C-alpha positions as CSV (number, residue, x, y, z in Angstrom):
1,M,121.4,158.6,210.6
2,F,122.4,155.1,211.6
3,K,122.2,154.8,215.4
4,I,122.5,152.1,218.1
5,I,119.8,152.5,220.7
6,T,119.2,150.7,224.0
7,V,115.5,149.7,224.4
8,R,113.6,148.2,227.4
9,D,110.3,146.4,226.8
10,I,108.1,143.7,228.3
11,V,108.2,140.6,226.2
12,R,105.8,137.7,226.3
13,I,107.4,134.2,226.1
14,P,104.9,131.4,225.4
15,P,105.1,128.2,227.6
16,H,106.2,125.9,224.8
17,R,109.5,127.9,224.7
18,F,110.3,127.8,228.4
19,A,113.7,126.5,229.6
20,P,115.2,123.9,229.6
21,R,113.6,123.2,226.2
22,E,115.3,126.3,224.8
23,D,117.8,128.8,226.0
24,L,116.0,131.8,227.5
25,E,118.3,134.4,225.9
26,K,118.0,132.8,222.5
27,V,114.2,132.7,222.8
28,A,114.1,136.4,224.0
29,L,116.2,137.5,221.1
30,D,114.0,135.6,218.7
31,M,110.8,137.1,220.1
32,V,112.2,140.7,220.2
33,R,113.4,140.4,216.5
34,K,109.9,139.2,215.4
35,E,108.4,142.2,217.2
36,Y,110.8,144.9,216.2
37,E,112.8,144.2,213.1
38,D,111.8,145.7,209.7
39,K,109.4,148.1,211.4
40,I,109.1,151.9,211.5
41,T,108.1,153.9,214.5
42,G,107.9,157.6,215.0
43,D,110.3,157.7,217.9
44,L,112.9,155.1,216.8
45,G,112.8,155.4,213.0
46,Y,113.3,152.3,210.8
47,I,114.5,149.3,212.9
48,I,117.1,147.4,210.9
49,T,118.0,144.7,213.4
50,V,118.2,143.7,217.0
51,I,121.9,143.4,217.9
52,E,121.9,141.7,221.3
53,I,120.1,141.1,224.5
54,I,121.6,143.0,227.5
55,D,119.4,141.9,230.4
56,I,116.4,139.7,231.1
57,G,114.3,140.3,234.1
58,V,112.5,137.6,236.2
59,G,109.5,136.3,234.4
60,K,106.0,137.1,235.7
61,L,102.8,135.2,235.2
62,L,99.3,136.6,234.7
63,P,96.1,134.9,235.6
64,G,94.6,133.1,232.7
65,D,97.8,133.2,230.6
66,G,100.4,130.5,230.7
67,A,103.1,132.7,229.2
68,A,105.9,134.4,231.1
69,F,106.4,138.2,230.8
70,H,109.9,139.5,231.1
71,N,111.4,143.0,231.3
72,I,114.1,142.7,228.6
73,T,116.8,145.3,227.7
74,F,118.3,145.0,224.3
75,K,120.2,147.0,221.7
76,I,118.9,147.8,218.2
77,L,120.4,149.3,215.0
78,V,118.1,151.9,213.5
79,F,118.0,154.3,210.6
80,K,116.6,157.6,211.8
81,P,117.1,160.5,209.3
82,D,117.4,164.0,210.9
83,L,116.0,167.2,209.4
84,Y,118.7,169.2,207.5
85,E,121.2,166.3,207.7
86,I,123.6,165.9,204.8
87,V,123.4,162.4,203.3
88,E,124.9,160.4,200.5
89,G,123.2,157.9,198.3
90,E,122.6,156.4,194.9
91,V,120.1,157.5,192.3
92,V,117.7,154.5,191.8
93,E,115.1,156.0,189.6
94,V,114.7,159.1,187.4
95,V,111.2,160.4,186.6
96,D,109.8,163.6,185.0
97,F,109.2,165.2,188.5
98,G,112.5,164.3,190.1
99,V,114.9,161.5,191.2
100,F,114.6,158.8,193.9
101,I,117.7,158.4,195.9
102,R,118.5,155.2,198.0
103,L,119.4,156.1,201.5
104,G,119.9,153.0,203.6
105,P,116.6,151.1,203.8
106,L,114.5,154.0,202.5
107,D,114.3,156.1,199.3
108,G,114.2,159.9,199.4
109,L,112.7,162.1,196.7
110,C,114.6,165.1,195.2
111,H,112.0,167.1,193.2
112,V,113.2,168.3,189.8
113,S,113.1,171.9,191.1
114,Q,115.6,170.9,193.8
115,V,118.2,169.2,191.6
116,T,120.2,172.3,190.4
117,D,119.7,176.0,189.8
118,D,119.7,175.3,186.1
119,F,116.6,174.7,183.9
120,I,116.1,170.9,183.8
121,T,114.7,168.8,181.0
122,Y,113.6,165.2,181.3
123,N,114.7,162.6,178.7
124,A,112.2,159.7,179.0
125,K,114.1,157.5,176.5
126,N,117.3,157.5,178.6
127,A,115.5,158.2,182.0
128,S,117.8,161.1,182.8
129,L,117.7,164.8,183.7
130,L,119.8,167.4,181.8
131,G,120.7,171.0,182.7
132,K,120.1,173.4,179.8
133,E,122.9,175.8,180.5
134,T,125.4,173.7,182.5
135,G,124.9,170.4,180.7
136,K,124.8,168.6,184.0
137,L,123.4,165.0,183.5
138,L,121.8,162.9,186.2
139,Q,120.7,159.3,185.8
140,A,120.3,156.0,187.7
141,T,123.4,154.6,189.6
142,D,124.9,158.1,190.0
143,R,126.3,158.8,193.5
144,V,124.9,162.1,195.0
145,R,125.1,164.1,198.1
146,A,121.9,165.8,199.4
147,R,120.3,167.6,202.4
148,I,117.2,166.3,204.1
149,V,114.5,169.0,204.1
150,A,111.4,167.0,205.0
151,V,110.9,163.9,207.1
152,S,107.7,161.9,207.5
153,I,108.1,158.6,209.4
154,G,105.1,156.3,209.6
155,T,103.8,155.4,213.0
156,G,101.7,152.3,212.1
157,G,104.7,149.9,212.3
158,S,104.7,149.2,208.6
159,R,107.8,149.9,206.4
160,S,106.8,153.3,205.1
161,G,108.3,156.8,205.3
162,K,108.9,159.8,203.2
163,L,112.1,161.8,202.8
164,G,112.3,165.1,200.9
165,L,115.7,166.1,199.6
166,T,117.5,169.1,198.0
167,M,120.7,169.3,196.0
168,R,120.6,173.0,195.1
169,Q,122.9,174.2,197.9
170,P,126.7,174.6,197.6
171,F,128.7,171.3,197.4
172,L,125.6,169.2,197.0
173,G,124.5,167.1,194.0
174,K,126.3,164.5,191.9
175,T,129.8,163.6,193.0
176,D,131.3,164.9,189.8
177,W,129.6,168.2,190.2
178,I,130.9,168.6,193.7
179,N,134.4,167.7,192.7
180,E,134.3,170.3,189.9
181,E,132.9,172.9,192.4
182,I,135.7,172.2,194.8
183,D,138.3,172.5,192.0
184,R,136.6,175.7,190.8
185,T,136.9,177.2,194.3
186,L,140.5,176.2,194.7
187,H,141.6,177.2,191.2
188,P,139.4,180.0,190.0
189,E,141.9,181.3,187.5
190,K,141.7,178.0,185.5
191,Y,138.0,178.4,185.1
192,E,138.2,182.1,184.3
193,K,140.5,181.1,181.4
194,L,138.1,178.4,180.2
195,K,135.2,180.9,180.4
196,E,137.1,183.4,178.3
197,E,137.9,180.7,175.7
198,E,134.2,179.7,175.6
199,E,133.1,183.3,175.1
200,K,135.7,183.7,172.4
201,K,134.4,180.7,170.6
202,K,130.8,182.0,170.8
203,V,131.9,185.3,169.3
204,E,133.7,183.5,166.5
205,V,130.6,181.4,165.7
206,K,128.4,184.4,165.7
207,T,130.8,186.3,163.4
208,K,130.8,183.4,160.9
209,R,127.0,183.4,160.9
210,V,126.9,187.1,160.2
211,K,129.4,186.8,157.3
212,K,127.4,183.9,155.8
213,K,124.2,186.1,155.9
214,K,126.0,189.0,154.2
215,R,127.2,186.7,151.3
216,R,123.7,185.6,150.7
């Protein structure tokens, strides 16, 4: 997801920034950062920052232009999500159709149908999602693990992109759910006992209701 990539490009340096007025490497770094940082491209992803200049070629002049054009090699730090990659992030917004999850510089959407296998209800007052059978609760600031199932990165250079996520697969979802699932896998006998106790309580409640009806 986060990668360091080496890039080579031709960079225009205007005459008012020529040496000895300014250090060439410093100027090159400044120009490259203005051109690349905080941008999204289809092949590189979201460019977080330019790390360093590796090499600066000899400048070339073009007729009618006082600037110098240099072949510059530099390293950049990018955020490039891969399809089906497992990612971890924080829930930043809960709406009726799903949750938005912060993944580095971008937000991904997990549709309500992809949160759990349970039937989900939305609580507008508390801005949360609740599972009907499991009682699983999801709200803002919760840490989650999800899988990327759709990637759409803009190509216009602007900071835009869409990530589709799912949490319905095993060992995905809210951190608490995952820990419980791991514990359930390692200690199935404990949960079988709890299940039996829950069933017993349901039978007792049902029996009490029947007795009350008979008394009436």
